[in-house]
C-alpha positions as MATLAB code, in Angstrom:
seq = 'MTTKTSSGVPKPRGECPKCSPRTFHLTRKGLIGWHYGMTAAGFSTGARCDGVGKKPFVPANA';
ca = [
      -8.330   -1.003   -5.203;
      -6.903    0.953   -2.290;
      -8.787    3.791   -0.670;
      -6.536    6.756    0.001;
      -6.775    9.774    2.243;
      -6.759   13.297    0.839;
      -2.964   13.320    1.224;
      -2.654   10.236   -1.023;
      -1.549    7.883    1.764;
      -3.426    4.533    1.973;
      -5.678    4.117    5.024;
      -4.568    1.550    7.595;
      -6.489   -1.733    7.594;
      -7.032   -4.493   10.128;
      -8.780   -7.856   10.450;
     -12.259   -7.812   11.971;
     -12.462  -10.104   15.037;
     -15.895  -11.354   13.854;
     -15.366  -11.481   10.051;
     -11.725  -12.615   10.150;
      -9.753  -13.000    7.859;
     -11.439  -10.103    5.994;
      -9.791   -6.711    6.484;
     -11.484   -3.334    6.882;
     -10.382    0.276    7.281;
      -9.414    1.395   10.755;
     -10.736    4.561   12.364;
      -8.418    7.313   13.589;
      -8.464    5.640   17.011;
      -7.225    2.360   15.496;
     -10.570    0.540   15.773;
     -12.406   -1.427   13.069;
     -14.549    0.808   10.844;
     -18.225    0.317   10.021;
     -19.175   -2.631    7.786;
     -21.948   -5.200    7.334;
     -21.792   -8.529    9.162;
     -21.362  -11.844    7.364;
     -23.249  -15.136    7.629;
     -21.401  -18.453    7.967;
     -21.982  -18.982    4.223;
     -20.218  -15.685    3.409;
     -23.261  -13.532    2.589;
     -23.973  -10.066    3.992;
     -26.467   -9.919    6.868;
     -27.486   -6.364    5.964;
     -26.885   -5.344    9.585;
     -23.886   -3.806   11.333;
     -21.172   -6.313   12.263;
     -20.515   -6.958   15.973;
     -16.788   -6.329   15.353;
     -17.268   -2.637   14.490;
     -15.573   -0.338   17.007;
     -13.348   -3.083   18.459;
      -9.604   -3.525   18.202;
      -8.405   -5.422   15.110;
      -7.695   -9.137   15.414;
      -3.997   -9.956   15.701;
      -3.145  -13.640   15.177;
      -0.932  -15.386   17.726;
       2.768  -15.421   16.783;
       2.322  -12.313   14.613;
];
């Protein structure tokens, strides 16, 4: 499922530096959008992730 803008264009996505390799929508400024953090076991913490509002992770050699 892809979330689209009102114009029908898919929203840009990027990898969260804390939840990597999961991808999340980027804000208009190109920063990671709001999402819940993840435990080491892969469960939601129920609290905001520390990666929200930061630049997306870009792997080396990419």
